[in-house]
N, C-alpha and C positions, 0 to 999 in steps of 0.2 A: 886107614888107621883108627876111626871115629868108629866101628862096626864093633871092636871089643869094647864099649864101654857097653853094649846090650847083649853080651852074655853072661854079666851076672850081676846077680842084683843088687850088691855093693858102687857099683862102676854106675847100676842106672842112677841108683838112691844120687851120686857125687853130681852126677853128669845133668841130671833135669835141676838138681837146687843150683850148680853152678848156673845155669842159664837164667832160673830165676835171680840170681844174685846179681848177676851179669847188668840186666835190667834194673831192681831194684836201686844198686848203690850210684851210679852217674844217675839216675833219674833224682836222687832228692838231691845230688851233689850240686847239680848245677844251681839250687833255688841256695845251698848250704854260702857255694862263691861265688857268686849275685851277692848275697847278703853278708860278705865276707865274716864268716862264720865255721872254716873249713875245718877247724882246730877241736870247735866240739865234737868230732865226730872220734877226734884221741884223747879227750877226757870219757866218751859214754866208753868206749871198747875198754879203755882200763876198768873202771867201775864193772861193766861187765865181765872181765877175768876177777874181781872180786869175790862177783859173785860164783861165777866158776867154783873160783876157789874154797869158798864156802861149802857151796854141794860137797865136794870133794873131800871137806876137812870133818862137814858133818856124817858124811855117809860111812864114818868110821867110825865114830861113838853110836850113832841114831842106828834102827835097821831101816823102820819106814825112809829114810835119806837115799838107800840102796837101791830104792825103785823108781825113786824120784831121777828125769831128765834133768842131768846139770843145766840145758839149754835153757830150761824153766827158769832155775834160778839165776840166770844168767840175764835173763829177759825182765824178771822183778826187778834185779839190780839197776839194770840200765833203764828203766820206766825211773824206777824209785832217783837217778843220778839228774837225768830229764828233768824231772821236777823240783829237784833243790836247784840245779842250774837256773832256771825260768826265774823261783824266788829268789835266788840272789840277785839277777839281776835289776831284781825289783828293789834291792837294798842295796845297790850300790847305781844311784838313777844316774847320775852320771859317768861311772865307769864301768859300765854292763859288762866289757870284754873279761874283769875280773874275775867270774865266775866260774870262766872255764880253768881256767888253772888252778884255782881254790880246788873245785870239783878233782880235776886230773889229780893234782895233789892228794887230796884224799886218797883218789880212789887206790893211787900206788900204792900209800903208805899202809890201807887196812889190808889190802892183796897181800903184799909181804906179813904181813903179822899172822895171815891166814895160812900163809904155801911153807912158813917157818911152823905153825904148828899140824901140818898137815905132814911134817919130817920134810919138807923138802919138795921139788917140784920131782912126778911121774910119768909115766908115758902119757895117760890121759891129757893129763894138764900141757904137757905139751901138743899133742893136738891142736888144743883147744889156741896156743901161742899161735902155730907155724900154719894150721892147716892140714888134714889130710883125708886122701880118698875114702880110705878105708871106715873112718870114723864115723862118716853117713849114714842115718841110718833109715829106717822107713819110716818110724816115728818123725827126724829130723824131714823128712820132705814131706809127710804132710803140714807139720808144725810151719813149714815153710812157706807152702803153698796157701797155709790161710796166709801170711802176714802178707803174701803176696798179693792177694782180693782185698784186702783192708786198706794195705798202702794205697793201691794203682786207685780204688774206690777214691779215695780224700783227698787224690791229684783234682782225677777226674770232674768232683764237685767242685772242689774250691780252688780249682786252677784260677783263675780271673783274679781271683782274692787275694792270691800266694804269689804271685806276680806284682801284683800295686804294693804289696806287705815289702816284696825282695826290694824295690828301687826308690818307694819313697813312704816307708812307717811312718813317719807324720802326716802324712799326707794321706795316707789310710784309717787314718785314727779319724782327723780331720772330716773325711765323708762318712765316718760312722762306723765304718767295719771294725766288727770285733775283736780287735787286734791281740790284744792278749790271751784270749781262748785259741784261734786263729792260731799263735807261734806255737801257745802251750801244746796243744794237738801236731803242728807238724813235728815240733821236737820230739811229743810221743812215737812218732813214726819212725825219724832218725834209731833211737833209739832201736827200737823193735829190728828195724833192718842192720843194726849195725850187732845187735845178737845174733839173729840170723843167720850173717854174716862169718859168723867166726868155723864153723865148719872145717868149709873150704878152703878162704884167704888166712883165717887165723887171726885175733883180739891184734895182736901187733899190725898188721899190715890192714886192715879193714878200710881204715881211714883212708890210705892210698889209693882202693878202688875208687872211691866218692870224689877223689880231684882231681888224680890223672887223668883218665877220661874227660871230665871236662876242660880240661886244661889243655889237652889237643884238639879237641872239636873247637874251643875257644879262635883255634886256628885258624878255621877253616870256615865255622859258620856264620854265617849274613845274618839272622835275625836269631830271636830268642830260642823258638819252637826250630830252628834246626841246630841250635846247640844242644838243644832234647836229642835229637835225630842222632847227631854223630858220637853223641857222649856213649849214649846206649851201645849205636854198631863197635864203637872201638870197645867199653868193657865188655860186650859176649864177646868179641874176638879177643881180645885179653885171657878171657875164664874160659874160652872154648880152648883154643890153642893150648891154654896152661896146661889145663888139664890134662890134656894127650901128651904135650911132652915133659910133664910129672909123671903120668904114667910107664911111657917107655922107656924117660933116661932116670926114672932111680929119682925123682927131688921131690920136694917140699911144693907141692900145689900155690899153697900164699904164696912164697919166694919169687917162684917160677911165673905167674898170673902176674906178679906187683914189676917186678923185669920186663915181663913182654907189655905190661901199658905204659913204663917209660922207655922203651926202647922207640914204642909208639910216638911216644911227646917229643921226643927227640928228634927221628925223622921230621916230624909235621912240622915243628919250628923251624928245620936247615930246608926245609921245601919251601913252608911263608916266607923264608928271608930270601932264599936264592929267584924263589919269584917276584920279589917287590926289588930285588937288587936288578934284575931283568928287565923290567915294567921302568924303573928307574933309566937305564939304559938306553933303552930303546928312546925313553921322551927328550932327553937329553941329545940324540942324533938332530939336526939340523938340516931341514930340506934345502940341495942345494938352488943356489938365486937363478 
């Protein structure tokens, strides 16, 4: 079944892009879940959609924008949204979580305005919303490869610092870590991955790929590093089998990938409860006197 993805260039682009997204999204998702910032992915995904809508709108009136890949505009808006979230977190010192719904609401509102000005939804915009196998170009593939290298390098270099910040941000500041700079860079990395994921998973579903594999991995992992391993394996499995299923069944790849991730999560929770119940039952059996 997988051999079909190597027959045509657009399927190769989708497959290799999916492999990279299946690695990046859970990788950053672990930190987001631990930091209790999972909803930031939703906020930035809607800001990215605004960037896409703006690019498609401008391409109607400005000739130069016709040649600009909407992915780049989406990345620019996503990174800008990440920077605004970080600034708002410092404005609302005691209510930092307010920054996320503020940017989420602003992103949705501005996006709707751009979409209405562009005379509503079109095929290109639907591809960005829900993902499309045929929409991934070779340029997208190389762009996402560059993002993969940047994000992976950042995580490897600053893994210990990010680990410290995730569990105890205040203590990390006392220890002398550049908390604000590290958090800002991390949010920018999240923004890049969200913008990169939209071709395969879709803007509206990308946050699910950052949280569902992590939620499933938490049912199996016994350490922080194990959570990375399980989350990435689950993410990759959902993406690969989701793309194959979507192609053969003529389904939207984003929805198929997410539903597979949901299925894995439900299975993980069920197995965990069954296993824990069995252990409790065995412990309750008393040895005969």
